[in-house]
N, C-alpha and C positions, 0 to 999 in steps of 0.2 A: 504493500500500500504506500509506504514511504517512497519507494523507488518510482512508482507511478506518479505520485504527487510531484516529485522532483522533475520528472520528464515533462509534466504539464507546465510547471513554472518555467522550466528552461525554454520550452516552446513559446510560451507567452512573452518572455523577455526577448526572444529572437525576432518577434513580429514588430513591424512598424506601427505607429499610432493609427494610421489609416487602415491597416489590415486588422487591427484589434477592433476598431469601430465597426467595420463591416462584419466581423465575426460576431460581435455583440448583437447587431441587428439580426443576423441569421438566427442566433439563439432566441432572440425576442420573437421571431416569427414561429419557431418551433414551439415555444411556450404558448403562443397565441393559438396555434392549431390545436394543441392539447386542451386548452381551456375552453375554446369555442366548440370543441367536439364532445365535451362532457355531456352525458345524458340529461343532467339537470339544466343545461344551458339551452337546449333546443328541443323542439317538437320532433317526433318521428317523421323522417322525410327521406325519400329515395334520392333526392337531389343532393344530399350531403355526401358526395364522393370525396376521395382524397384531394383531387385536383381542385374541387370547389371549396373544400376546407382551406387548402393552401392559398387559393386566390383570395378568399375572404380575410384570412389572417394577414397576408401581405397588404391588402387594401386597408386594413385597420391599423397595422403598425406604421404604414406609410401615410396614414390619415388621408387617403384618397377618396374612398366612397364608392368606387366602382364595385358592383357586386353581381354575382351570377345567381344569387338566390334572393327571394323576397325577405328582407330583414324582419318586417312585421310578422310574417307568417312563420318564419323559421325559428326565431329565438323566443324563449320563455322570458318571464320577468327577471329571473336570475341571469339568464343569458344576456339580457339587455344591459345589466350592470357590469357583467364581464366584458362585454363589447365596449362599454363606456370606459372601463379601466384600461383596456388595450389602446383605445384612442388617446387617452390621457398619457399613457406610457410613450406612445409613438409621437404624440404632439410635442411634448417638451423635450424629448430626446432621451436615449438610454442613459447617457452620462449624467443628465440632470436628475433623473430618478435614482440612479446609483449614488450620486452625491447626497441626496436626501436620506437614503438608507444609511450611508456611511456616517452622516452627521447624527442620525438617531442612535446609532450603535456606539457613537463616541470614538469612531476610528479616525486616526490621523490620515489626512489627505496629502499624499506625497507628490513629488514632482511629476512622476509618470501619469498619475491620475489627473493632475492639472493639465498636462499636455493633451490628454484624451478629451477632457472637457473643452479645451480651447478649440480642438479640431471639430468636435461635435457641434459646437455653437458658432463655428466660422469666425472665431476671434483671431486677431493677429498677434496678441501677446498674452503672457501669463498673469500679468498684474491685475489683481482684483477679480480673477475668474470665479473663485468660490463665492465671493460676495455677489457677483452677477447672477450665479445660479440660484442663490437664496432669494434674491429679488424676483427672479423669473418665476420660481415656484409659488411664492407668496402672491404675486400679482395675478398670475393665471388662476389660482384657486379662488381668490377674492372675486375676480371678474366672473368666473363660472358660477360662484355661489349667488352673486347678485343677479346674474342672468337667469338662473334656475328659479329664484324666488319671484322675480318679475314675471317671467313667462308662465311659471306654474300658477301663480295667482290669477293671471289674465286668462289662462286656459280653463279656469273654473266655469266659465260660461260656454265652453266648447265640449267638455266631457262630463259624463253623468256623476262621477265620484271625484272627491278631492285627491284620492290616491292616484287615479289615472291621470288627472290634470298635472300633478306635481311630477309624476314619472315622465310624462311627455316634456314638461318644462325642464327637468333635470337633463334628460338626454339631448334635447334640442340645444341647451346651453353648452354642454360639453362638445357636441358635434360641431356647432358653429364656431366656438372659440378655438378648438383644435383644427378647424377647417376639415373635419372628418368627412363630411358629405353624406354620412349615413342618416337615415330617418326611420322612425318606427310608426309613421302614419301610413306607410305603404304608397304614398303619393308625393313624397318630398314636401315642399311647401305649397303645392297646388291648392289644397283646401284653404290656404290663407292668401290666395292670389289678390283678394280685394281688402285684406286686412293690413293697412299700412303700418299699424303699430307693431305687429309681429314682424313685418318685413324690416322696419327701422331698427328694432332691437337686434334682429338677426344680423343685419348689415354691420351694426356696431361691433358685435361679437366676432364676426368674420374679420373685420378690420383689425381688431386688437390682436388677433392671432397671426394675421398675415403681414402686418406692417414691420415686424421685427421686434424681438424682445429688448434689445438695447435701446430702441426708440421709446418703448413703454417705460423703461427704467429712467431714462433722461427726462421724459415728461413728468414722471412722478417726482423726481428730484427738483425739477423746475417749479412745480406746484407747491412743494414743501420748503423751497428755498426762501429764507428770510433776509438774506444779505442784500438782495437786489442785484447781485452780480452773478449772472449765470450765462454761459455760452454753450449753445448746442454744438455737438460735434459735427464734422463734415459729413460723416456717415448718416447721421439723423437728418440733416438738411437735404442731402441728395435722395435718400430713401423716401422721405415724406413727400418731397416735391414730385418725384417720379411716380410714386404710388398714387398721389392725387391726380396727376395729369393722365395717367393710364385709365383711371376710373372715369374722368371727365371725357376723355377721348372715346372710350367704349360706349358711354351713354349717348353721346352725340351721334356716333356712327350708327348705333342701333336704331335711334329715332329716325335718322335720315334714310337708312336702308329699308326700314320696315314701315315707313310712313304710309305707303300705298300697298303694303302687303299685310302682315299680321296685325299691325296697329290701325289699319283702316277701319273707320267707324267707331274707334275707341275715343273716350274723352282724353284731354291733355294730361290729366293726372294719372290715368290708367297707363297711357303710353309711357309717361315719364318714369313711373315706378317699375313697370316691366323692364324698361331699358336700364334703369339705374341698378336694379337688383341683379340682373343678369351680368352687368358690367362688373359689379362688386364680386359676385360669386366666381367669376373667371380668374380672380387673383389666386384662388385655391379653395374656395368655399365648397363648391360641388352641389349645393342645394339650388333648387329652381322653383319658380312660381308658375311655370308653364312647360309644355312639351317643347324642348328646344328644336326638335326635328321639324317643327312647323315653320321655322325661320327660313329665309331665303338663302341661296347658296353664298351670296356675298356676305351676309351676316355671319354664317357659320364659319367662313374663312377668317373673318375678323376675330371672332371668338376663339378660334383655334390659335391664332397668333397671340392673343392675350393670355391664353392658358400656357402657351409655349414659354412666354416670359415668366409667368408665375408670380410668386410672392417675393418678399424681401429675404435677404440672408439672415440667419439666426432667427428664423420664424418657424411656424408649423408647416409652411408650404414648400413646394418644389419648383421646378422649372429652371431656367437659366438665372433667375432672380432679377429683381428690379435694378439693382446697382450694376449688374453686368450689362443690362440693356442700356442704362444711362451712360456708362463709361464707353461703350461702343459708339453710341451716338455722339458723345463729346469728342472722342478721338477722331471720328470721321469728319466732324465739323472743323476741328483744329487742323487736321491734316490737309483738308481741302483748301484751307487758308494759308498753307505753307508753314504752319507752326509745328514744332516737334514736341513742345510741352503742352499738357492739358491743364488749364486753370479754370477754377470756378469758386465762387464765394471767397475770393481773395486767398485761395489756397491752391497749391499745385499737387496734382495727383501723382503718386509714386509710379515710376515706369513699370515696376514689377506688377502692380495692380492692373495696368493697362494690358500688359501681356497676358495675365491670367484671364481677364475678361474676354480677350480675343480667342484664347484657347478654349474656354468654356463654351463660347458661341459656336466655334467650329466643331467641337466634339458633340455638342447637342444636335447640330444639323446632321452630322453623320449618323448618330444614334437614331434620331427620329426618322430620317430619310430611309435608313436601312430597315427599320421596323415597318414603315409604310410599304416598302417593297415586299417584305416577307409576308405581311398580312394580305397584300393584294394577290399574292400567289396561292395562299392557303384558304382565304375566305371568299365568299361570294357576295360581298357587299359593295356598295358604291364607293368610289374613291374618297368622297367627302366624308362618308361615315367612318371609314378607316382612319383618315387623317384626324378627324375630330376625336376619335377614341384614343389614338396614339398621343396626341397633344394633351388630352385630359389626363392620361396615365402618367406621362412624363412630368406634367405640372402638378401632379398629385391633386388634381381638381375634383374629379368624380362626376362631371357632367357626361351624359351619354345620349346618343341618338337611339338608344334601345337595342343595340346589337350585342351588348356584353354577354347575356345569358346564352346566346346562340353561337358564340365563338367556338372554334374547334380546340382541341387540346393544345395544339401548337400555338394557336392564336392566344389562348389564355396564358401560356407560358411566356410569350412575348410581352404581353401586358403586365404580367407579374414582374418580369425583369425591369420594365420601364418604371413601374411604381417603386420598386426597390431602389433603383438608381436615383430616381427623383427625390427619394427621402434622404438617402445618405449623402447626396450632393455629388455633382460631377467631379469636383476637385478631389474629394475624398476617394471617389471611385477610381480616378486616374492615378492617385498616389499609391494605390495598392501595388503598382508596378515599380514604385520608387526603390532605387538601389541604395544600399548603405555604403557603397564604395565612395571614397573621397574623390572629388573632382580633380582632374589632372591640373598641375600647376604650370602648364605650358599652352601656347596657342599656335595654330597653324597660320600661314599667310592669309590675309583677308582678301577676298575677291568679290566683286559686284556681280549681281545676276539681273538680267533684263526682266522687268515685271510689267504686266499689263499689256 
């Protein structure tokens, strides 16, 4: 037993932080499969095969929301709480939950654990990482509690018993805040398509989960700061501005593209809330107030692009992330003007971050493009349905045109891989191949290559 433990420890210490993070998420998926497959968690169903259990577990751990089974019909009340726990676990990240457990046990958090936290939360330095994790856990739990109480109390007019109302309020709050995309209504938010209060609260919860944990922490510090001297970080400024502009862009585009289509004959406020909610949910929310397959081709392409971008770094969402999109646009603008440096808000972006943003974008295009080709060969759906599904899985969004349950085994495996990559992050996924060898201390002669 001692020899086996020694071998395990030796193996763990030989792995890079990225490899450890990916391994931890694999373990989380295995645990989720076991928990969700417990007899107490679900009703008897022939649909609960291993591939469907794996698909649901990965979707929950990656807080995507794509599902091959009907959540409301498949899971019992204990199963709903188990699913909410898995969403919580996947939303804040395995290392955040691990940190919480370590703190409860009074265990000392060493340098290696701090490096893992830093990677899992997309942070660039170790300073204050444990404090950040504590802030994240407290903020998320408070937000979910408030959301559950508000929605649960409001749902008393929708459901016959207070137990059912608060169960729906609890799960809706967790699902929205973690951007999980799961629902226990069986119809997402379609029953609340004309209830603007429910939509407003849900959009707030989705935004708090998707805008980035460091942003929430800074906003909290700003609100509690009494010195009058507080400066938001460049990350918060870029993230918040990009996040807001993407929501505004999505809302305007949906209104313009669906003015004479789905929104024809609707009042201005109905059109506005339909467009706004669908724009917000493409950040990574996955909940919908209508059947998105009824939108026009142009709208579906815009929504696919928004899901491809996804949420912010160090959030519950996936995709290339808002800052990656922003840095690529800024680099393109400055390069077109003949400038080598990228400057914004009286700050200069580090060259390494520009390179990372370009790498992430290129890798994302390769992964998404390859997945579309594979699914086009194995599935009998329209190209827009496949593209929409792929972008939704990669962005861990969870919106679907209804093809998810009818995917072949190969198609489900492709979507599973996309959801998993979307959750762990492209850089973490790429760094699995990172070598521990020291870089050479010499350079070859530099030569120019014709470009364009």
